[in-house]
C-alpha positions as CSV (number, residue, x, y, z in Angstrom):
1,M,-28.6,-14.4,26.5
2,S,-26.4,-11.6,28.0
3,L,-26.7,-8.0,26.8
4,N,-23.1,-8.1,25.4
5,I,-23.9,-11.1,23.2
6,I,-27.0,-9.2,21.8
7,L,-24.9,-6.1,21.2
8,G,-22.1,-8.2,19.6
9,I,-24.6,-9.8,17.2
10,L,-25.8,-6.3,16.2
11,L,-22.2,-5.2,15.7
12,L,-21.4,-8.2,13.6
13,I,-24.5,-7.6,11.4
14,T,-23.3,-4.0,10.6
15,Y,-19.7,-5.4,10.1
16,F,-20.9,-7.8,7.4
17,G,-22.9,-5.0,6.0
18,L,-19.7,-3.0,5.7
19,I,-18.1,-5.9,3.9
20,Y,-21.0,-6.2,1.4
21,Y,-20.9,-2.4,0.9
22,A,-17.2,-2.4,0.3
23,V,-17.3,-5.4,-2.1
24,K,-20.0,-3.6,-4.1
25,G,-17.7,-0.6,-4.5
26,G,-19.4,1.7,-2.1
27,N,-17.8,5.0,-1.0
28,L,-15.6,4.0,2.0
29,M,-15.3,7.5,3.4
30,I,-19.1,7.5,3.9
31,G,-19.2,3.9,4.9
32,F,-16.7,4.4,7.7
33,L,-18.5,7.5,9.0
34,V,-21.8,5.6,9.1
35,M,-20.1,2.7,10.8
36,A,-18.6,4.9,13.4
37,V,-22.0,6.4,14.2
38,L,-23.7,2.9,14.3
39,W,-21.0,1.4,16.6
40,I,-21.3,4.4,18.9
41,L,-25.1,3.8,19.2
42,I,-24.9,0.0,19.4
43,G,-22.0,0.1,21.8
44,R,-23.9,2.6,24.0
45,I,-20.9,4.8,24.1
46,P,-21.5,7.9,26.3
47,Y,-22.3,11.2,24.5
48,N,-19.3,13.1,25.5
49,T,-16.9,10.2,24.6
50,A,-18.6,9.9,21.2
51,I,-18.3,13.5,20.3
52,N,-15.0,14.5,21.8
53,T,-13.0,11.3,21.7
54,I,-14.3,9.2,18.8
55,I,-15.3,11.9,16.3
56,E,-13.0,14.8,17.2
57,L,-9.9,13.0,18.5
58,G,-10.4,10.2,16.0
59,A,-9.9,12.6,13.1
60,E,-7.2,14.7,14.9
61,S,-5.2,11.6,15.7
62,Y,-4.6,11.1,12.0
63,G,-3.2,14.6,11.5
64,V,0.5,13.6,11.8
65,T,0.0,10.7,9.5
66,A,-1.9,12.8,7.0
67,V,1.1,15.2,6.7
68,V,3.4,12.2,6.0
69,V,1.0,11.0,3.3
70,I,1.0,14.4,1.7
71,F,4.8,14.7,1.7
72,G,5.1,11.1,0.3
73,S,2.8,11.9,-2.5
74,W,4.6,15.2,-3.1
75,F,7.9,13.3,-3.3
76,G,6.4,11.0,-5.9
77,R,5.4,13.9,-8.1
78,I,8.9,15.4,-7.7
79,L,10.5,12.2,-9.0
80,V,8.2,12.2,-12.1
81,D,8.3,15.9,-12.9
82,T,12.1,16.3,-12.5
83,G,12.6,13.4,-14.9
84,I,14.4,11.2,-12.4
85,A,11.9,8.4,-12.7
86,G,11.9,8.5,-16.5
87,S,15.7,8.5,-16.7
88,I,16.0,5.5,-14.3
89,I,13.5,3.6,-16.5
90,R,15.3,4.6,-19.7
91,K,18.6,3.4,-18.4
92,T,17.0,0.1,-17.2
93,V,15.4,-0.5,-20.7
94,E,18.8,0.1,-22.3
95,L,20.4,-2.4,-20.0
96,G,17.7,-5.0,-20.7
97,G,18.1,-4.6,-24.5
98,D,15.5,-6.4,-26.6
99,K,15.0,-9.3,-24.2
100,P,11.4,-9.1,-22.8
101,L,12.0,-11.3,-19.8
102,V,15.2,-9.5,-18.7
103,T,13.7,-6.1,-19.2
104,T,10.5,-6.9,-17.4
105,I,12.5,-8.2,-14.4
106,L,14.7,-5.2,-14.3
107,L,11.8,-2.8,-14.5
108,S,10.1,-4.7,-11.7
109,L,13.2,-4.2,-9.6
110,V,13.3,-0.5,-10.4
111,T,9.6,-0.1,-9.6
112,T,10.0,-1.8,-6.3
113,A,13.0,0.5,-5.4
114,I,11.1,3.6,-6.4
115,F,8.1,2.8,-4.2
116,T,10.1,2.1,-1.1
117,S,9.7,5.8,-0.5
118,T,7.3,7.2,-3.1
119,F,3.6,7.2,-2.5
120,G,0.4,8.3,-4.1
121,V,-1.9,7.1,-7.0
122,G,-0.5,10.0,-9.1
123,A,3.0,8.7,-8.9
124,V,1.9,5.1,-9.6
125,I,0.0,6.3,-12.7
126,A,2.7,8.7,-13.9
127,I,5.4,6.0,-13.7
128,G,3.0,3.4,-15.1
129,V,2.4,5.4,-18.3
130,I,6.2,5.1,-18.9
131,I,6.8,1.5,-18.0
132,L,3.6,-0.2,-19.3
133,P,4.0,0.9,-23.0
134,I,7.6,-0.1,-23.0
135,L,6.9,-3.6,-21.9
136,L,3.9,-3.9,-24.2
137,S,5.9,-2.8,-27.1
138,L,8.4,-5.6,-26.4
139,G,5.5,-8.1,-26.8
140,V,5.0,-8.9,-23.1
141,P,1.3,-10.0,-22.6
142,K,-0.8,-7.3,-21.2
143,K,-2.0,-9.3,-18.2
144,V,1.6,-10.2,-17.3
145,V,2.7,-6.6,-17.6
146,V,-0.1,-5.3,-15.3
147,A,0.4,-8.0,-12.7
148,A,4.2,-7.5,-12.6
149,Y,3.8,-3.7,-12.3
150,T,1.2,-3.7,-9.5
151,M,2.9,-6.4,-7.5
152,S,6.2,-4.5,-7.8
153,V,4.6,-1.4,-6.5
154,G,3.2,-3.5,-3.6
155,A,6.6,-5.0,-2.9
156,G,8.1,-1.6,-2.2
157,M,5.3,-0.8,0.2
158,Y,6.7,-3.2,2.8
159,V,9.3,-0.6,3.8
160,N,7.5,2.5,2.6
161,I,7.3,4.9,5.6
162,V,4.2,6.6,4.3
163,L,2.1,3.4,4.3
164,F,3.7,2.3,7.6
165,K,2.5,5.5,9.2
166,Q,-1.1,4.7,8.1
167,M,-0.9,1.2,9.6
168,Q,0.7,2.6,12.8
169,L,-2.7,4.3,13.4
170,F,-4.0,0.9,14.6
171,F,-0.8,-0.1,16.4
172,P,0.8,3.1,17.8
173,T,3.4,1.2,19.9
174,V,5.0,-0.4,16.8
175,Q,7.9,1.6,15.5
176,Y,9.5,2.0,12.1
177,D,12.9,0.8,13.3
178,N,15.5,-1.7,12.5
179,V,13.4,-4.5,14.1
180,Y,10.5,-3.9,11.7
181,L,12.7,-3.0,8.8
182,K,14.6,-6.3,9.0
183,F,11.2,-8.1,8.5
184,G,10.1,-5.5,5.9
185,F,13.1,-6.0,3.6
186,I,12.8,-9.8,3.9
187,A,9.1,-9.6,3.0
188,L,10.0,-7.3,0.1
189,A,12.6,-9.7,-1.1
190,V,10.1,-12.6,-1.0
191,Q,7.6,-10.7,-3.1
192,V,10.3,-9.7,-5.6
193,V,11.5,-13.3,-5.9
194,I,7.9,-14.5,-6.5
195,I,7.4,-11.8,-9.1
196,I,10.5,-13.0,-10.9
197,L,9.2,-16.6,-10.8
198,M,5.9,-15.5,-12.1
199,L,7.6,-13.7,-15.0
200,I,9.8,-16.7,-15.8
201,F,6.7,-19.0,-15.7
202,N,4.8,-16.7,-18.1
203,L,7.5,-15.6,-20.5
204,S,10.2,-18.2,-20.7
205,G,10.1,-20.1,-24.0
206,K,6.7,-18.6,-24.9
207,K,6.0,-16.5,-27.9
208,T,5.3,-12.8,-27.1
209,V,2.5,-11.0,-28.8
210,H,2.8,-7.5,-30.2
211,A,-0.7,-6.2,-29.9
212,W,-0.2,-2.8,-28.3
213,A,-1.5,0.1,-30.4
214,A,-0.7,3.0,-28.1
215,Q,2.4,5.2,-28.2
216,T,5.4,2.9,-27.5
217,A,8.3,5.3,-27.8
218,A,10.9,5.3,-25.1
219,P,10.3,7.8,-22.4
220,Q,11.7,11.3,-22.9
221,V,14.7,11.7,-20.7
222,N,16.5,14.8,-19.4
223,T,20.0,14.1,-20.6
224,E,21.4,16.7,-18.1
225,I,20.4,14.5,-15.2
226,S,23.5,13.0,-13.5
227,S,23.5,9.4,-12.6
228,I,23.9,10.3,-9.0
229,A,20.2,11.4,-9.1
230,F,19.3,7.8,-9.4
231,I,19.9,7.3,-5.6
232,V,17.2,9.9,-4.8
233,P,14.2,7.4,-4.6
234,I,15.9,5.4,-1.8
235,V,17.2,8.4,0.2
236,P,14.3,8.5,2.7
237,V,14.7,4.8,3.6
238,V,18.5,5.2,3.9
239,M,18.1,8.2,6.2
240,A,15.6,6.3,8.4
241,I,17.9,3.2,8.7
242,A,21.3,4.8,8.9
243,F,20.5,8.0,10.9
244,K,17.1,7.3,12.5
245,W,15.6,10.3,10.7
246,Q,11.8,10.8,10.8
247,P,9.9,10.7,7.5
248,I,9.4,14.5,7.0
249,P,13.0,15.6,7.1
250,S,14.0,12.5,5.1
251,I,11.5,13.3,2.4
252,L,12.5,17.0,2.4
253,L,16.1,16.0,2.0
254,A,15.2,13.8,-0.9
255,I,13.2,16.5,-2.6
256,F,16.1,19.0,-2.2
257,L,18.6,16.5,-3.7
258,A,16.2,15.8,-6.6
259,L,16.1,19.5,-7.4
260,L,19.8,19.8,-6.9
261,F,20.9,16.8,-9.0
262,T,18.5,17.8,-11.9
263,K,19.8,21.4,-11.8
264,K,16.3,22.7,-11.1
265,L,17.6,24.4,-8.0
266,F,19.9,26.8,-9.8
267,N,17.0,28.6,-11.4
268,A,14.9,30.2,-8.6
269,K,11.9,30.8,-10.8
270,E,11.9,27.2,-12.2
271,A,12.5,25.7,-8.7
272,V,9.5,27.6,-7.2
273,A,7.3,26.6,-10.1
274,I,8.1,22.9,-9.8
275,I,7.7,22.9,-6.0
276,Q,4.3,24.6,-6.2
277,K,3.1,22.4,-9.0
278,T,4.2,19.1,-7.5
279,L,2.9,19.9,-4.1
280,Y,-0.5,20.9,-5.5
281,D,-0.6,17.7,-7.6
282,G,0.6,15.6,-4.7
283,V,-2.1,16.9,-2.4
284,A,-4.8,16.4,-5.1
285,D,-3.6,12.8,-5.6
286,V,-4.3,11.9,-2.0
287,G,-7.2,14.2,-1.1
288,L,-9.9,11.6,-1.3
289,L,-7.7,9.0,0.4
290,L,-7.2,11.4,3.4
291,G,-11.0,11.9,3.7
292,M,-11.4,8.1,3.9
293,L,-8.6,7.8,6.4
294,F,-10.1,10.5,8.7
295,T,-13.4,8.7,8.9
296,L,-11.6,5.3,9.2
297,A,-9.8,6.8,12.3
298,M,-13.2,7.6,13.8
299,F,-14.5,4.1,13.1
300,G,-11.3,2.7,14.6
301,K,-11.9,4.7,17.8
302,A,-15.5,3.4,18.0
303,A,-14.3,-0.2,17.4
304,G,-11.8,0.1,20.2
305,A,-14.4,1.4,22.6
306,D,-16.6,-1.6,21.7
307,A,-13.8,-4.2,21.9
308,H,-15.0,-5.5,25.3
309,I,-18.2,-6.7,23.6
310,F,-16.2,-8.9,21.2
311,Q,-14.0,-10.1,24.0
312,T,-17.2,-11.6,25.6
313,M,-18.2,-13.2,22.4
314,F,-15.0,-14.5,21.0
315,G,-12.5,-14.7,23.9
316,A,-12.8,-18.5,24.2
317,L,-12.9,-19.1,20.4
318,I,-9.8,-17.4,19.1
319,P,-6.8,-19.7,19.1
320,T,-3.9,-18.5,21.3
321,N,-1.1,-20.2,19.2
322,P,0.6,-17.5,17.0
323,V,1.5,-20.1,14.4
324,V,-2.2,-21.1,14.0
325,I,-3.2,-17.5,13.5
326,A,-0.5,-16.9,11.0
327,I,-1.4,-20.0,9.0
328,A,-5.1,-19.1,9.1
329,L,-4.4,-15.6,7.9
330,G,-2.3,-17.0,5.1
331,V,-5.0,-19.5,4.0
332,L,-7.7,-16.8,4.2
333,A,-5.7,-14.1,2.5
334,P,-8.1,-13.7,-0.5
335,L,-10.5,-12.2,2.1
336,A,-8.3,-9.0,1.7
337,L,-9.7,-8.6,-1.8
338,F,-12.5,-6.2,-2.5
339,R,-11.9,-4.3,0.8
340,G,-12.8,-7.5,2.8
341,P,-12.2,-8.4,6.4
342,L,-8.4,-8.8,5.9
343,M,-7.9,-5.5,4.1
344,V,-6.8,-3.0,6.8
345,W,-8.2,0.0,5.0
346,G,-11.5,-1.7,4.4
347,A,-13.6,-4.0,6.6
348,G,-10.3,-5.3,8.1
349,S,-10.2,-2.2,10.4
350,A,-13.0,-4.0,12.4
351,T,-11.0,-7.2,12.3
352,I,-8.1,-5.4,13.9
353,A,-10.3,-3.9,16.6
354,I,-11.6,-7.4,17.4
355,L,-8.1,-9.0,17.6
356,T,-6.5,-6.2,19.5
357,G,-9.4,-5.9,21.9
358,L,-9.0,-9.6,22.8
359,K,-5.5,-8.8,24.0
360,I,-4.3,-12.4,23.1
361,F,-1.4,-11.3,20.8
362,Q,1.1,-8.6,21.1
363,P,0.8,-5.6,18.7
364,A,4.3,-6.3,17.4
365,L,3.0,-9.6,16.1
366,L,-0.4,-8.6,14.9
367,F,1.0,-5.6,13.0
368,P,2.9,-7.7,10.4
369,L,0.4,-10.6,10.4
370,L,-2.4,-8.2,9.3
371,Y,-0.1,-6.0,7.1
372,I,0.9,-8.9,4.9
373,P,-2.4,-9.7,3.3
374,T,-3.2,-6.0,2.9
375,I,0.0,-5.4,1.0
376,S,0.6,-8.6,-1.0
377,M,-3.0,-9.4,-1.7
378,A,-5.1,-6.2,-1.6
379,I,-2.6,-3.5,-2.7
380,S,-0.8,-5.7,-5.1
381,T,-3.6,-7.6,-6.8
382,C,-7.1,-6.3,-5.9
383,P,-8.9,-4.5,-8.7
384,T,-10.6,-2.1,-6.2
385,Q,-7.2,-0.6,-5.4
386,S,-7.3,2.7,-7.4
387,W,-4.0,2.3,-9.2
388,N,-4.6,-1.3,-10.0
389,L,-8.0,-0.4,-11.5
390,W,-6.3,2.3,-13.5
391,A,-3.7,-0.2,-14.9
392,V,-6.5,-2.7,-15.8
393,N,-8.4,0.0,-17.7
394,Y,-5.3,1.5,-19.3
395,T,-4.3,-1.8,-20.8
396,K,-7.9,-2.9,-21.5
397,I,-7.6,-6.3,-19.9
398,S,-10.4,-7.9,-17.9
399,V,-10.5,-8.0,-14.2
400,K,-10.7,-11.8,-14.5
401,D,-7.4,-12.0,-16.4
402,F,-5.8,-9.6,-13.9
403,L,-6.8,-11.8,-11.0
404,K,-6.0,-15.1,-12.7
405,T,-2.5,-13.9,-13.5
406,G,-1.4,-12.5,-10.2
407,L,-3.7,-13.9,-7.5
408,I,-2.1,-17.3,-7.0
409,W,1.4,-15.8,-6.8
410,A,0.2,-13.2,-4.3
411,W,-1.4,-15.9,-2.2
412,L,1.9,-17.8,-2.1
413,I,3.7,-14.6,-1.0
414,V,1.3,-14.1,1.8
415,I,1.7,-17.6,3.1
416,I,5.5,-17.4,3.0
417,N,5.6,-14.0,4.7
418,E,3.1,-15.0,7.4
419,L,5.3,-17.9,8.4
420,I,8.4,-15.6,8.4
421,A,6.6,-13.0,10.5
422,V,5.4,-15.3,13.1
423,N,8.8,-16.8,13.5
424,M,10.4,-13.3,13.9
425,F,7.8,-11.8,16.2
426,K,6.1,-14.5,18.2
């Protein structure tokens, strides 16, 4: 047995150990740091490379993306604190009237639009505490409300530049351009259509149940907000598509317009106060996430350095047909749950390292194929995703009911989008 085979077996043992640790709810920031050290030692990576390239440059390489994450989270807080998000939701509720199905569909569309640019657990929770009570007060079953909301947040993430930048860490050659965005909007549309079908299946012709005891009053709305402010959530995406702007100037423009359209900008003291508060809250929302992503970057570097070992082990076993890989990832999509091997920001980071190290498929293809189960399965329906767990606890439904309601629909989304992606990028 060759040395690379032995080392590969040791790497796989630690890999499955990471999966087990993640499924059990372990702290992933610590988990990735430990894995980075283990893969340095097992892979016999030279001392200077380990210290200067994997540990130091690994964390530093995430610096630019970390800034984008912070700005995206800040923008989310701006939308909430200026009242723009609440006003959009209120207008949507008025449009839907007292029809639960119509209102739920409309609010799902609004949620998707908001999260095409907005990012951060704080924004998801702040908007959720407005939307969820409204739908529950209309008698929509709790498990349906939660599934529709979390899957709508996930749908917007297909074109969210903040999440894209995090994925770009693994595939630096893939760009947020019209080539990707064409796929991103198609994948978003597929998820939205499936959400609507899920709502029709669960709500059409069925008696709704009014069993929500929390405050159900409509959200407070700043009546001074002009309707033109409703375009603010999509400004960053529009600027990226139409004018090729980078994320930071796009988000700054959107923040400026949010303050302008809500008349916060005309009072210097108030403008400074809201800028300081929202930035502070935005950074706090993603602080722990950034810690995890820094150690993930270290692990990613270590995995890349060890990729030649996996090439020896799996080079002849991995199918070279892109369609076969796409179908396999679609069928195995539930492995993205509980930070498993198809969740990019979980054990899936090692899966990426293995597949990229084999150099069988182009990054432009692997990027969407691995992004899809992460977004539509893990981010949209996994109870270990922080905002999903919050929604489950907030509405007091069981994890079992949450998974039973949305999982099958999310699985269908993954399979459809995998087939779309492989046809667009193979």
